[in-house]
LOZA-37851 format. One record per residue (C-alpha): x, y, z. Coordinates in steps of 0.05 Angstrom, whole numbers, padded with zeros to 5 digits, always signed. Each point is the difference from the previous one (the first is absolute). Example, Ala and Ser with C-alpha at 12.3 -4.5 7.8 and 13.67 -1.06 7.14 Angstrom:
REM LOZA-37851
+00246-00090+00156+00027+00069-00013
***
This chain:
REM LOZA-37851
+00292-00443+00290+00076-00007-00016+00035+00079+00042+00047+00038-00055+00073+00019+00030-00033+00060+00053+00065+00050-00027-00029+00049+00053-00006-00046+00049-00075+00015+00025-00018-00068+00025-00015-00008+00067-00037-00039+00047-00082+00016+00040-00038-00041+00051-00082-00003-00003-00036-00053+00035+00052-00034+00038+00034-00014-00076+00065+00036-00025+00005+00018-00076+00045+00032-00050-00021+00056-00045+00036+00057-00036-00002+00067+00043-00018+00063-00040+00029+00043+00061+00069-00033-00014-00008+00010-00081-00020+00078+00017+00065+00006+00045+00036-00014-00070-00050+00024-00060-00032+00060+00027-00062+00022+00032-00056-00046-00026-00046+00007+00067-00059+00024-00039-00005-00033-00062-00070-00020-00013-00009-00063+00042-00004-00051-00067+00074+00023-00031+00022-00022+00070-00028-00065-00009+00036-00002-00075+00072+00034+00032-00008-00058+00055-00005-00051-00059+00062+00036-00036+00046-00015+00062-00025-00065+00008+00018-00025-00072+00065+00055-00008+00047-00044-00037+00032+00046-00047-00025-00024-00055-00069+00002-00015-00005+00049+00068+00058+00046+00006+00020+00045+00058-00024+00057-00044-00069-00023-00010-00008+00001+00067+00030+00075+00009-00055+00020-00052-00052-00013+00053+00024+00069+00028+00011+00038-00055-00071-00024-00014-00021+00038+00065+00033+00062-00031-00037+00008-00061-00066-00037+00013+00027-00046-00061+00044-00033-00028+00035-00040-00065+00029-00057+00029-00020-00066-00024+00000-00060+00058-00006-00072+00012-00049-00019+00047-00017-00062+00023-00063-00017+00036-00011-00057+00054-00055-00033-00046-00046-00015-00046-00074-00006-00016-00055-00023-00052-00060-00007-00005-00022-00059-00053-00005+00043-00073+00058+00026+00004+00044-00062+00045-00029-00053-00048+00030+00028-00066+00063+00015+00055+00007-00075+00015-00002-00014-00067+00056+00048-00018+00039-00034+00056-00024-00077-00032+00022+00033-00064+00063+00019+00024+00025-00063+00030-00014-00030-00070+00035+00053-00035+00053-00015+00057+00011-00071-00003+00009+00012-00087+00054+00032+00016+00025-00053+00040-00001+00048+00058-00031-00043+00066-00075+00025+00008+00000+00011+00076+00043+00054-00018-00067+00037-00015-00040+00005+00073-00020+00056+00043+00050+00035+00037-00038+00051+00039-00070-00038+00042-00063+00007-00050-00081-00001+00024-00049-00018-00054-00066+00010+00015-00049-00030-00047-00060+00061+00009-00011+00018-00074-00045-00067-00026-00062-00001+00038-00066+00034-00052-00059+00020+00024-00039-00060-00028-00043-00010+00054-00027+00054+00039-00068+00031+00043-00004-00068+00037+00032-00039+00066+00036-00051-00039+00030+00052-00059+00073-00015+00038+00006-00074-00002-00029-00001-00078+00064+00049-00016+00047-00026+00023-00037-00068-00033+00008+00037-00066+00065+00031+00019+00044-00070+00007-00051-00033-00062+00035+00071-00030+00067-00004+00027+00030-00067+00004+00047-00011-00050+00037+00087+00033-00009-00036+00070+00024-00060-00012+00055+00041-00026+00014+00051+00046+00001-00069+00065+00052-00028-00043+00040+00059-00001-00011+00012+00077+00039-00070+00001+00059+00019-00052+00020+00060+00015+00043+00019+00074-00026+00065+00040-00076-00008-00045-00060+00002+00027-00069-00004-00014-00068+00031+00039-00058-00053-00027-00063+00030-00041-00049+00030+00053+00047+00024+00049-00003+00076-00011+00032+00056-00048+00064+00005+00000+00010+00059+00027-00045-00016+00057+00041-00060+00018+00059+00041-00003-00027+00057+00039-00037-00043+00053+00059-00056-00001+00062+00003-00047+00023+00053+00020+00039+00022+00058+00028+00080-00002+00063-00023+00013+00037-00069-00020+00050-00053+00018+00035-00047-00021+00057-00043+00016+00067+00000-00023+00065-00039+00029-00033-00006+00064-00025+00079+00014-00073+00016-00007+00000+00064-00042-00061+00057+00000-00014+00051-00052-00067+00039-00033-00042-00053-00037-00004+00008-00069-00024-00024-00059-00016+00007-00070-00068-00032-00028-00027-00027-00065-00064+00035+00017-00003+00084-00009-00031+00004+00074+00048-00034+00037+00013+00071+00015-00058-00011+00050+00051-00024+00054+00032+00058+00001-00056+00026+00053+00045-00052+00051+00056+00033-00017+00025-00057-00054+00031+00032-00046-00018-00030-00065-00031+00018-00081-00029-00037-00058+00044-00040-00055-00003-00042-00056-00004-00069+00008+00070+00007-00045+00038+00048+00056-00026-00043+00051+00028-00061-00019+00070+00036-00026-00013+00021+00092-00005-00071+00024+00053-00022-00047+00048+00053+00044-00002+00063-00056-00003+00057+00041-00058+00047-00022+00029+00053-00043-00027+00079+00012+00017+00066+00001+00000+00017+00081-00078+00046-00003-00034+00053+00016-00033+00009+00060-00062+00033-00002-00029+00024+00076-00075-00005+00007-00020+00024+00067-00063-00007+00038-00031+00045+00044-00068-00007+00045-00042-00056+00003-00053-00042-00046-00082+00025+00011-00056-00029+00010-00022-00045-00059+00070+00005-00031+00031-00067-00012+00075-00026-00021-00035-00014-00069-00010+00078-00002+00068+00015+00027+00043-00037-00062-00052+00020-00049+00018+00073+00024+00076-00009+00002-00001-00037-00061-00029+00052-00043+00051+00048+00034+00070-00041-00012-00023-00009-00073-00007+00074-00012+00059+00013+00028+00040-00058-00028+00039-00051+00028+00008-00042-00049+00069-00044+00007+00004+00034+00072-00007-00024+00074-00065+00035+00051+00019-00002+00077-00056+00033+00047+00013+00032+00054-00029+00053+00042-00057-00005+00065-00044-00020-00040+00025-00072+00005-00010-00005+00062-00076-00012-00006+00003-00037-00061-00002-00076+00006+00058-00045-00025-00058-00041-00030-00018+00074-00029+00080+00015-00015-00001-00072-00037-00054+00026-00049+00026+00062-00017+00058-00050-00018-00022-00043-00029-00026+00053-00063+00076+00024-00009-00013-00026-00077-00056+00046-00005+00032+00063+00019+00055-00024-00037+00047+00001+00056+00065-00064+00004-00033-00015+00073-00041+00053+00051+00037-00014+00062-00023+00000+00081+00057+00007+00051+00024-00043+00062-00052+00029+00068-00051-00031+00040-00061-00017-00037+00058-00046-00035+00015-00035+00063-00082+00008+00015-00008-00045-00056+00049-00047-00004-00023-00023+00064-00084+00003-00012+00023-00046-00058+00030-00052+00044+00081+00017-00024+00043-00032+00050+00012+00055+00059+00083-00028-00005-00014+00029-00079-00034+00067+00018+00059+00018+00069+00041-00001-00062-00033+00048-00054-00004+00046+00051+00070-00001+00035+00027-00007-00066-00046+00050-00027+00034+00050+00052+00063-00021-00010+00004+00015-00074-00032+00072+00011-00054-00045-00048-00060+00018+00062-00050+00060-00009-00025+00040+00062-00019+00066+00007+00053+00068+00012+00043-00029-00045+00020+00025-00053-00032-00016-00073+00045-00027-00058+00024+00041-00052-00044-00015-00060+00021+00013-00080-00082+00035+00009-00057+00000+00038-00066+00005+00001-00059+00001+00051-00076-00023+00020-00050+00021+00047-00028-00061+00018-00056+00046+00032-00011+00012-00076-00012-00075-00028-00076-00003-00020-00032-00072-00030+00026-00026-00073-00003-00039-00051+00044-00008-00054-00020-00017-00075-00025-00015-00056+00077-00029-00018+00052+00022+00034+00022+00002+00074+00023+00073-00007-00060+00022-00014-00038+00022+00075-00069+00021-00009-00039+00022+00066-00053-00038+00022-00056+00058-00008+00019+00004-00076+00016-00059-00019-00069-00004-00039+00026+00059-00044+00065-00029-00013-00033-00064-00022-00043+00045-00040+00061+00041-00036+00036-00085-00003-00063-00024-00035-00007+00068-00047+00093+00002-00012+00017-00070+00003-00046-00028-00021-00034+00036-00044-00078-00015+00017-00028+00068+00036-00065-00005-00042-00022-00065+00030+00010+00022+00077-00066-00020+00011+00002-00078-00037-00021-00051+00027-00014-00071-00025-00033-00051+00025+00038-00071+00016-00023-00078-00014-00030-00035+00050-00008+00046+00047-00053+00060+00028+00049+00059+00000+00045+00042-00050+00069+00023+00006+00034+00071-00044+00061+00027+00006+00031+00024+00055-00027-00062+00043+00051-00034+00043+00001-00074-00025+00059-00018+00054+00009+00025+00066+00063-00040+00027+00038+00004+00059+00063-00020-00026+00065-00006+00009+00053+00014+00043+00004+00084+00003-00059-00001+00048-00001-00070+00026+00060+00005+00045-00034+00058+00031-00054-00025+00054-00026+00073+00007-00034+00001-00066-00009-00073+00006-00048+00013+00056-00029+00060-00028-00025-00047-00063-00033-00044+00055-00032+00040+00044-00027+00040-00064-00032-00072-00034-00024-00002+00084-00038+00065+00001-00028-00002-00070-00016-00076+00008-00037+00026+00065-00037+00052-00041-00023-00050-00048+00041+00028-00057+00020-00048-00053+00062-00001-00056-00032+00010-00068-00012-00068-00041+00046+00016-00059+00065+00020+00043+00056-00062+00013+00012+00011+00065+00066-00041+00031+00042+00003+00068+00091-00028-00021+00031+00026+00063+00073-00005-00003+00009-00045+00072-00041-00055+00029+00001+00048+00062-00047+00049-00028-00054-00068-00002+00024-00012+00085-00010+00086+00018-00066+00007-00050-00022-00081+00028+00023+00023+00071-00051+00071-00008-00058-00024-00018+00017+00024-00076-00002-00045-00047-00069-00027+00002-00022+00078-00016+00058+00004-00054-00036-00066-00021-00073+00025+00006+00022+00054-00063+00033-00049-00041+00063+00013+00025+00035-00069+00017+00061-00033-00012+00019-00012-00061+00089-00010+00008+00045+00017+00038+00029+00034-00064+00011+00058-00047-00051-00015-00037-00043+00059-00028+00050+00043+00005+00061-00041-00048-00059-00013-00059-00029-00063+00042-00065+00022+00011-00033-00050-00036-00061-00005-00051-00058+00052+00014-00070-00028+00004-00011-00032-00076-00055+00037-00010+00027+00065+00036+00068-00008-00052-00055+00000-00056-00034+00056+00008+00064+00042+00016+00037-00027-00054-00066-00001-00059-00023+00077+00018+00076+00024+00011-00021+00030+00068+00070+00026+00044-00017-00026+00061+00040-00008+00062+00045-00036+00062+00017+00036+00064+00065-00035+00028+00030-00004+00067+00063-00008-00038+00055+00049-00039+00002-00013-00063-00065+00020-00047+00044+00005-00078-00051-00019-00053-00010-00060-00019+00032-00030+00068-00065-00009+00047-00043-00043-00054-00015+00009-00077-00073+00010+00011+00017+00058+00051+00026+00086-00035+00005+00026+00056+00026-00018+00072+00010+00032+00062+00044-00012+00059-00040+00022+00071+00004-00024+00078-00038-00071+00021-00045+00046+00023-00011+00047-00055+00002-00074-00055-00063-00027+00058-00035+00075-00009+00010-00005-00068-00028-00079-00008-00065+00024+00034-00009+00065-00043+00021-00034-00058+00019+00054-00043+00061+00058-00017-00058+00049-00025-00026-00002+00079+00032+00056+00046+00012-00044+00066+00014+00076+00040-00080+00021-00016-00048-00052-00025-00023-00061+00023+00034-00067+00004-00079-00031+00004-00057-00004+00041-00013-00046+00063-00053-00043+00030-00041+00064+00007+00001+00039-00058+00065+00044+00028+00047+00024-00041+00071-00027+00028+00056+00037-00018+00085-00013+00008+00007+00040+00058-00053-00040+00030+00034-00065+00004+00082+00019-00002+00029+00000+00069+00042+00039+00036+00078+00005+00007-00015-00029+00075-00050-00055-00020+00045-00022-00042+00060-00002+00046-00026-00027+00054-00017-00065-00053+00069+00001-00014+00024+00000+00070-00040-00050+00025-00004-00063-00049+00066+00008-00043+00052-00031+00052+00074-00032-00007-00023-00068+00002-00033-00008-00069+00061+00018-00031+00042-00048+00037-00061-00052-00005-00010+00019-00073+00085-00011-00026+00019-00050+00058+00005-00045-00070+00002+00053-00064+00027-00054-00042-00038-00052+00007-00060+00007-00039-00063-00036-00008-00013-00071-00019-00006+00014-00079+00073+00031+00005+00034-00044+00042-00022-00056-00044+00026+00016-00052+00054-00047-00027+00073+00024-00031+00061-00028-00016+00072+00020+00025+00043+00014-00066+00045+00053+00002-00018+00019-00071-00080+00005-00016-00021-00063-00047-00043+00047-00042-00072-00007-00009-00040+00005-00064-00046+00058+00030-00035+00067-00017+00024+00024+00063+00072-00015+00014+00057-00011-00056+00062+00012-00012+00016+00076-00031+00044+00000-00053+00045+00055+00026+00064-00035-00011-00005-00036-00057+00073+00010-00024+00033+00033+00045+00075+00008+00004+00040+00004+00069+00025+00065-00020-00047+00056-00040-00008+00014-00067+00002+00080-00023-00060+00025+00011-00024+00010-00079-00026+00071-00021-00071+00001-00015-00006+00013-00085-00066+00020-00034-00042-00018+00063-00081+00006-00007-00051+00036+00042-00035-00057+00044-00046+00049+00030-00005+00077+00019-00030+00016+00073-00015+00060+00043+00004+00013+00063-00006-00043+00061+00005-00075-00030-00002-00043+00051+00026-00058+00025-00070-00039-00009-00003+00041-00080+00066-00036-00010-00014-00057+00032-00064-00012+00034-00016-00050+00051-00069-00011-00017-00055-00036-00026+00031-00035-00067-00057+00013-00058-00005-00057-00041+00001+00033-00075+00074+00024+00027+00058-00027-00028+00005-00026+00061-00060-00025+00005+00008-00046-00063+00070-00030+00022-00032-00033+00068-00058-00015-00045+00047-00034-00044+00024-00036+00059-00070-00033+00007-00011+00050+00060-00078+00018+00007-00014+00073+00003-00025-00004+00086+00069-00033+00016+00039+00072-00027+00014+00020+00057+00029+00065+00006+00064+00028-00036+00039+00008+00068-00010-00062+00022+00033-00025-00063+00066+00037+00003+00038-00066+00003-00015-00017-00074+00042+00040-00040-00058-00006-00064-00059+00022+00037+00033+00062+00019+00040+00029-00064-00083-00005-00026-00016+00025+00061+00050+00064-00016-00037+00075-00025-00061-00036+00009-00045+00037+00049-00065+00016-00022-00002+00074+00002+00077+00011-00018+00004+00047-00066+00044-00005-00052+00006+00071-00023+00020-00039-00071-00071-00015-00008-00039+00060+00028-00063-00017+00030+00005-00067+00013+00018-00038+00068+00030-00060+00014+00068-00034-00011-00001+00015-00081+00054+00026-00050+00016+00004-00065+00036-00039-00038+00039+00062-00035+00025-00044-00066-00080-00021-00016-00024+00066+00036-00048-00078+00033-00032+00018+00077+00017-00056+00039+00013-00026+00068+00066+00022+00029+00028-00065+00016-00022-00023-00079+00041+00064-00034+00052-00009+00065+00017-00073-00041-00011+00019-00061+00055+00049-00004+00041-00047+00036-00003-00053-00048+00025+00056-00050+00053+00012+00062-00023+00076+00007+00029+00033+00067-00070+00040+00030-00017+00062+00037-00038+00027+00052-00009+00073+00003-00049+00033+00056-00010+00064+00046+00012+00018+00069+00000-00060+00061+00007-00057-00044-00014-00065+00048-00028+00033+00057-00029-00048+00045+00028-00080+00026+00050-00025+00006-00018-00051-00058+00060-00032-00042-00045-00030-00048-00002+00072-00033+00074+00009-00014+00013-00083-00011-00060+00007-00040+00028+00055-00048+00061-00032-00003-00034-00070-00025-00032+00046-00056+00064+00025-00031+00003+00073+00035+00058+00013+00006-00013+00083+00030-00040+00042+00031-00008+00067-00010-00036+00032+00037-00015+00083+00032+00019-00032+00071-00003-00071+00034-00025-00026+00058+00058-00022+00048-00007-00074+00004-00022-00009-00076+00046+00041-00016+00053-00051+00032-00040-00064-00018+00026+00014-00075+00060+00005+00003+00000-00068+00045-00026-00021-00063+00044+00029-00040-00043+00049-00034+00027+00073-00013-00040+00055+00046+00001+00063-00034-00019+00069+00017-00023+00049-00048+00033+00080+00010-00039+00053+00037-00051+00024-00051+00003-00072-00042-00045-00050-00016-00021-00036-00054-00066+00047-00005+00045+00059+00004+00034-00044-00057-00056+00001-00050+00005-00091+00003-00056-00030-00021+00040-00078+00020+00013-00012-00070+00076+00027-00002+00067-00041+00009+00039+00020+00054+00077-00016+00015+00038-00002+00055+00077-00006-00013+00049-00007+00058-00032-00044+00043+00057-00039+00027+00046+00065+00011-00058+00034+00048+00016+00035+00085-00050+00005+00050-00048+00064-00018+00042+00009-00066-00034+00023-00059-00011-00049-00062-00013+00029-00066-00072-00023-00038-00019-00001-00069-00065+00006-00025-00008-00019-00076-00081+00023-00014-00055-00040-00051+00033+00054-00052+00069-00005+00008+00005+00066+00031+00053-00014+00068+00002+00033+00064+00054-00010+00062-00001+00002+00073+00038-00004+00061-00033-00049+00052+00007-00003+00077+00032-00078+00005-00029-00006+00071+00040-00056+00024+00031+00046+00060+00049-00057+00032+00060-00038-00009-00034-00060+00027-00059+00006-00051+00047+00025-00056+00022-00081+00014-00062-00031+00005-00020+00034-00070+00067-00024-00029-00012-00070+00021-00065+00001-00033-00034+00002+00073+00008-00015+00066-00013-00068+00002+00053-00016-00051+00058+00036+00040-00025-00024+00066+00018-00072-00034+00062+00027-00037+00021+00023+00070-00017-00068+00037+00028-00040-00064+00081+00038+00011
***
């Protein structure tokens, strides 16, 4: 942290916990720029950041004054340069980021400069949490077997990451088997108020970060301002580049009342997601306020904050209050840190308490917590909430409208070698997984109590259900053990399978062969129920069509019921040993029971013990041997390869060429996710990526996942647009990554067509509908796009992170004007597209697009250039943000 000029003379000192800290005072700033007392708390964090880094270049006094103007208008068009305190990564996105850093060192060397100029300037923590797969489940040794398999599959990646830990300054790695990055962040890394030394002084300032996982927002529950960015943006942030952004609109979400008996934090968050999606908060901050916050635990708040990407917001922020201090203490933070957090928040007007006026927001909405009822979301989007009482009707509707199988509703088929049959709607995966809920002891304890009560009544999980427990933290195991609930979960098959994202990220592992065969041979629409945050098509498992998000106790209940066709609010789960029907209400614990177990068995000592050696790792991690070179000696590997981004790079950028006679690679509809563009799950044997791996003597059982191979561009560019459920409207009625090679009319994989176009020197464009690029902050969705030769993506609207990532790789995002789109224009994909004037664009300007039809007719339209800021324009003109950084550091 290097403070700026402090033109407004706001630097002061405060004492807390026996120590003195320098800080930049918002009260002092207010004396000079005007009233800011009722700014949203999240904007006060941004304002402090600008005060601290004001240098009259990237941050000016006028930028600071713009916040007083925001308060008058509730919005602003001011662009600011924001510098987060730190960067958080997980290994799926972290490996390619470290690959890029290593490649940047090589590029710097080729330019005749010192490669060690490429080094993180901001602290970086990388948590390896996305690579464990549920190969083994339902047994006492499932965890050990899955971890062993994880090291077998990922040894090359882990060796590379361990090299990076030694080669780069300010870079720490949390080894496999420790926990999920968001939960490690919440429970250990985050401090709410950060401190750093500079010239003999200790500075205190709000803890802020960007992360390479969209669910970085989970830590907003601990009043830490952070959100997900692509790996490309994260690399720039750690290399000292500010995050360029407009001062955001802030939507206030008022909460009143208290959750009723039987409703969980998951039910609340699914309600919030639905409400905010309807409201429309893409690109905006959401900040929670109101008396209802007094009845939410911090873990509940973190659950809501986690799902910000699902409701479309940049972040979902909760202010500092007494609950923040309670959680910091409960998770083993030091007394001195807790004292600093309280003193700093009160001094800076960042402390929430009853009786003070509410902040001023751009707009507000309100939820009475007493109205929340048990819910799920599905079958393919987190915002599609379904009441538990209406779940069977919801699935029946999907069976008809989504899968076209209404006439097969009662169909059952035999499973070879088994004494049971399965049919549409049967639950084949029931997974307590991911960070969304496993940071929250109340819902995990509830799941354990449901399991205990079910076991006591003699109920069993249906034999076609693959069960798993993958907590976000080792502390979860400690308190489940202490409460005696591990045995009950194990008895129902919810044995520990790993500490990682597993099912939520597509690492659900294979279904038992006989069940997979029955599903695929009979084209069954079976279901998964998971306690995660993502349920997009093709994400959880290639065998599973319908995916539902639910609370951990409901995951257990659906494993017992075995079907989405059963109404858990009134149909029995099964019979007890005496033949009596057992209903969900008979085994569901009360809120008081749950609270008592949490109070007795979740202790601060558990957190202190588990995180004492968090960077040490297990025996297998410590046994990995790496060299100590400052540039990487790239091995021959299908996991890690030197990417081609910087081939032929010069010290000065060349003018951006116009896009002439481009062909359309694909036409897409609405809500194309980053999972559609760059899947993270299994690699199909007959796909271009599968063919590539086989040509390198990789057996099918060692394919691993797309996510685990993100360090190898050859695999990832072949996997671009390769999701099994993606629909290219150039070939109506088809599914999967296929397109038409227009010159011959031949149907082929998108990768193959792109390479044929590249041979001919033909540029490419992609066209799409609304919300292009929703979902995870996946940099490969942009990297793969540019490597296929796509120069521009023209869509009706873009998701924030993906739009930024496209620019960061030198792809131009263009937006159709209102009322226009490729369908409205009557396009079929046979057209040629020309875009002139690419080298003279300005932020948010318009550009003419000429479309030539196959019959020779031409249509001209104006498209909006979704390069929103001057910094983004610089990145685009340099061919990408990494090129820009290299040239800047070289100069």
